[in-house]
Each structure stands twice: as structure tokens, then as C-alpha cells.
N, C-alpha and C positions, 0 to 999 in steps of 0.2 A: 077850107084847107089852107088857103094861103095866109089866112090870119093865124092859124095854129103855127105854121112854120115861121112867120114873122115874129110871133111871141116867143118861140123857142130860141130864135137866133138872138133876140134881145136879151133874153134871161141868161143865156150862155155867155154873151159878151159882157153883160154887167157882172156876172159871176167871176169871169176871168179877170175883169178890172179889179174887182174887190180882192181877189186873191193876190194879184200883182202888188197893189198897195199894201197889203198885209205883209208880204214878203219883204218888201223894201223897209217897212217899219221894223220888222225883226232884224234885218240885216244891219240896222244902224246901232242896235245895242249888243253889248257882249254878254252872251248867255254861256255859261259854263255848265256843261252836261258831264256829269261823272260817267265814266265808261261802263262800269258794272256796279251799281251801288248795292244791290240786294243779294248777288250770288257770289260764290267763291271766284277768286281771281283766276284759277285754272280753267273754269268753264267760260271765261271771257274770250280766251283764245280758241281758234278753230281746232287745233290739234288737241287741246284739253278736252273739248266738247266731244270730239270724235273719239277719243280714248275712253271717256266715261261712258257714252252711249254704247259703244261696241262691247265693252266689258260687262255692262249691265245686261245687255241681250245675251251674251254668252253665259252669263251666270244663270239666267232664267232658263235657257235651253238646257244647261247641265243639270239644273235642279229637276226639270221635267224628265230627263233621261234617267236620273237617279230614282225618281218615283216610279218610273215605268219599270226600272230594274227591281225594285222592291215588290211591285205588284206581280211581276213575272215570277219571283221567288215564291210568293204566297200562292200563286196559281200552281206552281210545281209541288209545294207542300200538300196542297189540298186536292190534287189530282186523283188521289186514291188508286193509283195504278192504272188508270184508264189510259190506254196508249195514245188516243187522239188528244186528251188534255195534257199529258206529259209532253207530247211533241209540241202543242201550241205553247206551253210555258217555257220549253227549252228555246224555242224561236224567239219568243219575247224577250227572254233573258239575253240571247245572242244579240238581238238587234239593239237592246238597250246598252250593251257593252260597246258595240259599234258606234252608237250615238254618242256615248261618253268619249270615245277615242276621237271621233270627229270634232267634238267640242274642244278638247285639249289641243288638237292639232290646228284648229281654227284660232283659238287663243295665242298660240305660239306664232302662227302666221300674222296675225294682227299686231302682236307686239313687235315682231321683227319689221314689218312694214312701216309701223309708226316710228320705230327707232331710226329707220333710214330715212323717211321722209322729215320728220320733226325729232332731232336728237334730244331735245329738251322736254318731250311730252311725257316720258315715263321716268 
């Protein structure tokens, strides 16, 4: 057991020494790293990234609510006067409209907050 611990300590210390020497070697040369070579400049900054991600999420949720609304309309059309089916379709349409309103209000809130926190984001 002592041999395993001794080998582990030696391996860690030699690995640490190798890492230290490599860092000093890199520190002596000037390496110019472009900030964001492959992605648009607006995504390099935190506010641009937050803006794009939140708007994409809101767009997906809004699309889902719109699809839910269409399905509710189709359920209402095909209910054939069945009171339970009509009630379920009306509820689905109501909940989809509420979902779309929530998405629009969330978009407005996100835009407002981002404009207050980062005036150059939008």
C-alpha cells in the first residue's frame, strides 16, 4: 500500500513539474489568440449571447403554442357536437391563447431587461 502511495506522489509531483515547465515555456512566447474567429461578433459578448439564446427559446415556445392552437381548432372542428370533445377543444384553444400571450409578455420583459442592463444589446 505504501508503494502505491509513493508512486502516486511521485507521478503527481513529476506531472506538476512538467506542467510548470510547459507554462513557463508558453509564457515566453507571444501568442495572439483571436477572440471569436468562427462565430459572429455579437455572440462573442455576453449580452449578445443572452439575447440570441432567450429569443430563440421564446420563438420555439411560441411556435409550440401556435401548433397547440391549430390542433385545438382541428379538435373543435372534428368534435361532431360531442359536448365533452367541444369542451376539451375549447380549453385547449384557451390555453394555447394564454400561452401565446405569456410568450409575448416574456419577450417584452426580456427585451426591456436587456435594454436596461445592456443598452447596446438590441
